[in-house]
Backbone as a ProteinNet text record, in pm:
[ID]
protein_1_A
[PRIMARY]
MNECCTFTLRTLQNLVVDNINVKLSQTNISRHLIDMLHTIKLVRVKLTTCNNEVNKEKRSDLVYYFYETNYNLYTKRTRGRAKKGKRAIEKLPPSKGANLQIQCAVSSVFGVVTYRTHRGSIKMQTIADFIEGLYKVIKESNVYRDEYTDKKVVVVFDNAPSH
[TERTIARY]
60.6	3	86.7	213.8	302.7	353.4	380.9	408.5	296.6	180.4	107.3	-54.5	-103.3	-219.6	-350.7	-318.2	-450.4	-485.4	-340.6	-384.7	-541.7	-552.4	-708.8	-681.9	-788	-811.4	-711.1	-751.9	-743.9	-557.8	-517.7	-379.8	-305	-359.2	-282.5	-305.3	-424.2	-419.5	-287.1	-285.7	-153.9	-20.5	-18.8	113.8	165.7	53.2	47.7	104.5	36.3	50.1	193.3	262.1	381.3	474.2	456.7	579	609.1	473.1	491.5	404.7	361.3	316.4	169.3	83.2	-33.4	-127.6	-262.4	-370.2	-488.8	-519	-610.7	-724.9	-842.4	-917.1	-971.9	-1020.7	-1018.6	-1104.2	-1187.5	-1259.8	-1173	-1120.7	-976	-885.1	-797.4	-751.2	-812	-950	-1001.8	-1073.2	-1109.2	-1121.7	-969.9	-846.7	-746.7	-710.2	-718.4	-697.3	-788.5	-908.3	-1005.2	-953.9	-926.4	-852.3	-743.4	-666.2	-515.8	-547.5	-701.5	-734.3	-721.8	-680.3	-683.3	-851	-886	-1051.1	-1002.9	-1073.1	-1084.9	-1120.8	-1042.6	-1047.6	-1025.3	-1080.6	-1037	-892.1	-829.3	-685.1	-666.6	-541.4	-496.9	-368.3	-342.3	-214.5	-98.1	-16.3	94.5	214.1	249.4	342.4	509.2	570.2	700.1	786.5	772.8	881.7	808.8	696.9	640.4	712.9	754.5	774	937	968.3	1133	1218.1	1306.8	1443.7	1521.5	1506	1591.8	1489.3	1382.8	1276	1267.2	1277.4	1238.4	1380.9	1490.8	1598.2	1652.4	1568.5	1551.8	1456.1	1388	1255.1	1334.7	1372.8	1448.7	1560.8	1665.6	1744.8	1683.3	1622.7	1615	1464.6	1334.1	1243	1165.9	1115.1	1049.8	907.2	829.8	666.2	604.2	574.6	516.9	350.2	306.8	167.8	130.9	24.7	-61.7	-184.5	-190.3	-357.8	-377.8	-552.1	-577.1	-591.3	-600.3	-623.6	-716.7	-821.7	-894	-859.7	-812	-788.8	-948.2	-1028.9	-1148.6	-1173.7	-1197.5	-1237.6	-1308.2	-1409.4	-1492.1	-1573.9	-1587.9	-1645.9	-1804.2	-1844.6	-2000.5	-2062.8	-1990.5	-2073.9	-2016.7	-2097.7	-2095.3	-2141.1	-2137	-2222.1	-2331.5	-2421.7	-2533.1	-2585.1	-2650.5	-2793.8	-2881.8	-2939.5	-3055.1	-3163.8	-3230.5	-3299.7	-3253.4	-3135.5	-3069.3	-2982.2	-2982.2	-2920.2	-2780.7	-2663.7	-2511.1	-2475.2	-2457.1	-2439.3	-2327.7	-2249.8	-2114.6	-2137.9	-2063.8	-2084.8	-1953.5	-1947.1	-1847.8	-1861	-1760.3	-1793	-1837.8	-1942	-2009	-1944	-1812.7	-1715.5	-1615.9	-1580.9	-1516.4	-1350.1	-1329.9	-1178.4	-1162.7	-1028.7	-973.3	-888.8	-875.5	-805	-660.2	-581.2	-432.4	-416.7	-350.9	-304.6	-152.5	-105.5	24	89.6	168.9	253.8	399.7	420.1	547.4	585.5	733.7	778.2	892.8	878.9	956	1024.7	1159.3	1193.2	1295.4	1286.2	1327.8	1480.8	1550.7	1686.6	1702.9	1628.8	1649.2	1545.4	1425.3	1286.7	1235.4	1191.9	1125.8	1204.6	1212.4	1299.4	1224.6	1137.8	1064.4	943.1	871.8	770.4	692.4	600.8	544.9	403.3	356.7	199.4	177.5	25.4	-30.3	-168.6	-231.6	-323.7	-411.5	-580	-669.9	-623.9	-664.4	-675.4	-528	-476.3	-383.3	-403.3	-298.7	-345.9	-197.2	-208.2	-136.7	12.7	8.1	168.3	207.6	121.6	179.4	237.6	172.7	263.4	375.1	402.5	455.3	604.1	584.7	687.5	775.6	669.6	708.6	796	746.8	819.9	952.8	999.6	1121.5	1187.6	1153.7	1207.2	1268.6	1163.9	1218.7	1333.6	1307.4	1430.9	1582.6	1584.7	1664.2	1737.1	1628.6	1675.8	1752.6	1676.4	1758.1	1882.9	1897.2	2016.9	2126	2126.7	2195.8	2244.3	2167.2	2206.1	2335.3	2421.9	2532.1	2495	2408.7	2356.2	2343.2	2253.8	2248.8	2370.6	2463.6	2608.4	2660.1	2707.2	2762.7	2734.7	2593.3	2551	2459.2	2353.9	2295.9	2306.9	2392	2439.4	2411	2459.8	2422.9	2305.7	2201.6	2111	1970.9	1872.5	1737.4	1648.4	1612.1	1545.4	1389.6	1301.1	1136	1075.9	934.6	859.9	775.9	689.8	577.2	447.8	357.8	230.8	157.6	86.1	-47.8	-178.6	-223.4	-319.1	-483.9	-494.5	-609.2	-730.3	-836.6	-961.9	-1012.7	-985	-1079.9	-1043.5	-973.4	-966.2	-1012.1
-132.7	-15.1	116.1	97.3	231.5	278.7	144.8	170.9	245.7	197.5	255.7	235.6	380.4	356.4	318.8	297	276.4	117.9	77.9	-108.7	-141.5	-227.6	-279.6	-408.5	-432.1	-591	-726.6	-742.8	-815.4	-791.7	-683.8	-641.4	-674.8	-664.4	-715.1	-885.5	-893.4	-1062.9	-1123.4	-1063.7	-1127.1	-1117.8	-986.6	-965.8	-1047.1	-1122.9	-1186.4	-1303.8	-1371.8	-1492.3	-1471.5	-1344.8	-1385.1	-1347.6	-1307.4	-1270.9	-1379.7	-1432.2	-1560.8	-1656.5	-1669	-1801.6	-1863.3	-1769.2	-1759.2	-1750.3	-1829.2	-1766.9	-1679.7	-1573.5	-1513.9	-1482.5	-1481.1	-1428.4	-1250.3	-1184.2	-1044.5	-1049.2	-1076.9	-1015.9	-1038.1	-1134.9	-1169.1	-1025.4	-979.5	-876.3	-774.1	-756.9	-643.2	-612.2	-724	-753.5	-686	-724.9	-727.4	-571.9	-495.7	-367.3	-287.8	-357.9	-256.4	-259.9	-370.5	-405.1	-295.9	-280.4	-220.8	-46.7	-36.4	128	178.5	71.8	129.8	143.9	277.8	318.3	333.3	374.6	405.3	560.8	626.2	769.8	809.8	932.3	1011.5	1015	978.1	988.9	1120.5	1205.8	1341.6	1320.9	1389.5	1420.3	1482.9	1432.9	1502.8	1492.1	1624.3	1626.6	1595.2	1495.8	1467.2	1605.8	1652.4	1782.2	1943.8	1931.8	2064.3	2149.6	2103.3	2186.4	2092.9	2035.5	1937.1	2079.3	2060.8	2152.9	2213.3	2105.5	2177.4	2268.4	2299.1	2345	2468.1	2447.1	2582.4	2664	2599.2	2644.2	2745	2690	2748	2855.9	2875	2945.2	3096.5	3128.1	3241.9	3215	3327.3	3285.7	3417.5	3494.4	3633.8	3664.8	3620.8	3696.6	3791.1	3891	3954.1	3974.6	4024.8	4012.2	4149.9	4177.5	4345.4	4339	4397	4405	4535.1	4547	4691.1	4709.1	4793.1	4745.6	4899.6	4922.7	5040.6	5034	5142.1	5124.3	5261.2	5233.9	5351.1	5431.1	5548	5644.4	5660.6	5659.8	5707	5572.2	5616.2	5488.6	5557.9	5477.5	5542.3	5429.1	5477.8	5347.9	5305.7	5214.1	5205.4	5190.3	5197.3	5190.9	5350.7	5353.5	5484.1	5473.4	5573.2	5562.8	5682.9	5675.7	5777.7	5783.1	5841	5842.7	5718.9	5703	5616.1	5696.6	5597.9	5688.8	5756	5838.8	5898.3	5830.3	5869.7	5800.1	5851.2	5745.7	5805.5	5897.1	6005.9	6110	6102.3	6099.1	6175.9	6251.2	6389.6	6427.8	6429.1	6378	6351.3	6463.1	6465	6509.5	6443.8	6496	6375.9	6305.2	6348.4	6285.5	6170.9	6052.7	5993.9	6034.5	6033.5	6108.2	6020.6	6070.9	5952	5870.9	5757.5	5619.5	5652.4	5572.1	5550.3	5464.6	5446.7	5346.3	5306.6	5198.7	5143.1	5058.8	5068.9	4996.5	4915.4	4830.3	4740.6	4647.8	4580.8	4510.4	4441.9	4327.1	4236.5	4122	4061.5	3934.8	3865.1	3775	3688.1	3721.8	3778.8	3847.1	3943.6	4080.8	4175.9	4192.6	4159.4	4181.2	4292.5	4380.3	4532.5	4601.8	4585.9	4656.7	4785.9	4822	4970.4	4984.6	5030.7	5095.2	5225.4	5270.1	5400.7	5437.5	5508.1	5548.8	5655.1	5647.8	5721.6	5735.8	5915.7	5921.3	5908	5870.3	5871.5	5742	5725	5589.7	5555	5455.9	5445	5397.9	5488.3	5462.7	5366.3	5326.1	5237.9	5313.3	5432.3	5506.7	5556.5	5517.3	5539.5	5370.7	5277.2	5159.7	5158.1	5149.2	5195.8	5255.3	5346.8	5443.7	5391.8	5309.5	5230.6	5149.2	5058.2	4951.9	4988.3	5093.2	5174.4	5221.4	5190.5	5265.8	5161.6	5053.1	4949.4	4869.3	4867.7	4786.1	4866.8	4980.2	5115.1	5049.9	5016.4	5022.6	4875.1	4804.6	4618.5	4659.9	4698.6	4719.6	4773.7	4871.5	4929.8	4873.4	4801.8	4707.7	4635.9	4640.2	4518.7	4391.8	4331.7	4199.3	4142.6	4277.7	4213.9	4221.9	4348.3	4345.7	4262.4	4188.2	4042.3	3938	3913.9	3766.3	3727.2	3869.9	3800.1	3876.9	3933.9	3995.9	3959.3	3817.4	3735.2	3678.2	3664.6	3552.3	3631.4	3552.4	3591.4	3674.9	3777.5	3838.6	3854	3795.1	3770.2	3886.4	3976.2	4020.1	3966.7	3954.8	3864.8	3944.5	3971.3	4104.4	4025.7	4062.5	3995.7	4085.4	4046.7	4174.5	4059.4	3965	3887.1	3985.6	3953.9	4010.7	3991.4	3913	3899.3	4014.2	4139.7	4235.2	4353.8
28.1	-6.5	12.2	50.8	38.4	-95.3	-169.3	-280.2	-379.1	-352.5	-462.3	-412.8	-380.2	-315.2	-363.4	-521.5	-638.2	-675	-590.3	-581.1	-576	-655.4	-667.9	-552.3	-542.8	-466.4	-528.6	-606.4	-737.5	-759.8	-772.2	-773.5	-655.7	-510.5	-387.2	-381.5	-407.5	-447.9	-520.3	-670.3	-738.8	-646.2	-603.9	-513.6	-420	-327.9	-255.7	-313.3	-408.4	-447.2	-535.1	-588	-615.9	-502.5	-437.8	-318.7	-201.5	-157.9	-81.7	-99.3	-218.6	-291.2	-190.4	-127.4	-92.8	-151.1	-193.8	-287.4	-150.4	-165.1	-80.2	-102.6	-55.7	-132.8	-139.1	-201	-210.4	-78.5	-67.4	83.3	206.6	212.4	308.2	340.8	200.9	193.7	254.4	188.9	239.1	366.4	432.6	585.4	645.6	615.7	652.2	664.5	565.9	526.9	609.9	630.8	702	858.1	896.2	1052.4	1044.9	909.4	975.8	951.5	941.7	955	811.9	689.4	563.3	502.7	457.5	394.6	234.6	189.2	19.9	38.6	-10.5	-16.4	-195.4	-195.6	-298.8	-345.3	-444.8	-462	-473.9	-407.3	-445.5	-515.3	-630.6	-703.8	-650.2	-606.8	-544.4	-684.7	-741.8	-860	-797.7	-820.4	-761.7	-773.1	-906.2	-875.8	-844.5	-788.6	-740.6	-678.7	-550.5	-427.8	-419.7	-468.2	-437.9	-434	-393.3	-305.5	-480.5	-528.4	-642.7	-714.6	-730.7	-821.2	-737.3	-616	-529.5	-529.2	-554.4	-586.4	-708.4	-793.3	-921.9	-982.2	-882.5	-889.9	-864	-726	-716.1	-626.1	-593.2	-491.9	-390.7	-436.2	-314.6	-340.9	-265.1	-279.7	-167.1	-244.9	-172.7	-219.8	-68	-79.7	-61.6	-143.2	-131.1	-87.6	0.6	20.7	44.1	28.8	-3.3	83.2	187.7	229	290.5	298.3	383.7	499	557.3	708.8	721.4	793.5	793.3	971.6	971.6	1064.9	1164.1	1091.1	1195.7	1259.6	1419.9	1507.8	1618.2	1644.1	1747.2	1796	1962.4	2029.7	1986.2	2064.8	1989.1	2126.9	2249.4	2347.8	2471.4	2534.2	2626.5	2763.8	2837.9	2960.3	2969.1	3053.6	3004.8	3166.1	3222.3	3300.9	3282.4	3370.8	3368.7	3273.6	3141.8	3081.3	2993.2	2980.9	2858.6	2796.4	2663.3	2552.6	2583.5	2533.3	2543.6	2395.2	2410.6	2295	2283.5	2143	2130.4	2022	1969	1880.2	1809.9	1671.5	1534.3	1449	1369.5	1250.2	1143.1	1037.6	932	854.8	842.7	744.8	796.6	810.4	823.9	788.2	697.5	667.6	552.1	492.4	411.4	472.6	398.4	449.7	454.8	523.5	497	436.9	301.8	211.6	286.9	349.4	363.8	221.5	191.3	92.9	195.3	175.9	239.3	150.6	127.1	101.1	221.2	203.4	353.3	247.1	306.6	241.9	399.6	345.5	471.7	505.8	413.1	416.1	475.9	420.9	505.6	596.6	614.2	711.1	626.5	674.2	638.2	545.2	434.3	322.4	292.8	298.3	264.8	287.8	316.1	342.2	308.2	274.5	265	312.8	345.1	379.1	241.1	223.4	145.7	152.9	181.4	183.5	59.4	68.1	-32.5	-100.6	-227.5	-293.2	-378	-393.2	-449.3	-628.7	-669.7	-837.4	-883.1	-1005	-1072.7	-1065.4	-1082.4	-1105.8	-937.1	-856.6	-733.4	-691.6	-728.2	-689.7	-791.5	-898.4	-975.2	-938.6	-884.8	-803.1	-708.4	-605.2	-523.1	-545.7	-675	-710.3	-773.7	-803.3	-857.8	-746.2	-638.3	-514.6	-438.9	-475.4	-396.6	-444	-608.6	-673.6	-634.2	-619.1	-589.6	-483.9	-371.7	-208.2	-220.1	-293.5	-290.7	-383.6	-495.6	-546.2	-475.5	-414.5	-295.9	-182.8	-163.7	-58.8	-47	108	95.2	73.9	140.5	97.6	-0.6	-101.6	-255.4	-329.3	-314.6	-387.9	-331	-219	-139.4	-194.3	-179.9	-209	-352.3	-413.4	-475.7	-597.7	-655.8	-737.8	-846.1	-907.6	-1037.8	-1053.5	-919.1	-924.7	-960.2	-947	-946.3	-816.3	-879.9	-755.7	-809.6	-703.1	-759.1	-619.2	-698.4	-599.4	-636.4	-541.1	-469.9	-478.1	-566.7	-500.1	-450.7	-331.3	-295.5	-342.6	-428	-451.3	-467.3	-359.9	-394.8	-356	-425.2	-476.1	-318.4	-210.9	-96.3	5.5	-18	72.5	-29.3
[MASK]
+++++++++++++++++++++++++++++++++++++++++++++++++++++++++++++++++++++++++++++++++++++++++++++++++++++++++++++++++++++++++++++++++++++++++++++++++++++++++++++++++++

């Protein structure tokens, strides 16, 4: 079963005959597998070359992760104190104000490489300027010059639509 999880009972029966020259019924083999807590499950394919060390090494030598998110500066408490029979009222301006956009790049080698905050929404050019600045910071660093000059550098963008 460790060699191939897709062996049929007939195949297992033939293997037993070939290896130890004993003929067992398929029912007997099935019962024995159930006793060993082997059950039939959906087979999941795990590609042999997908995440092996050689391919991980080929992908890149230095990885940076870029993330941008917004942070709402408007905060207020939803609970307050007031005398019995009176409402708890807090007077606030009608506008909640602009969000603060935070852009950040990190690496396992450098830690936080660079970050920037920006009020209002971020346009494509703002991100392009940040990436250009990130590129300059990476190229000017001693770590890059000493260890990664002729190696691949990858920037991973997290722009998942879930946020």
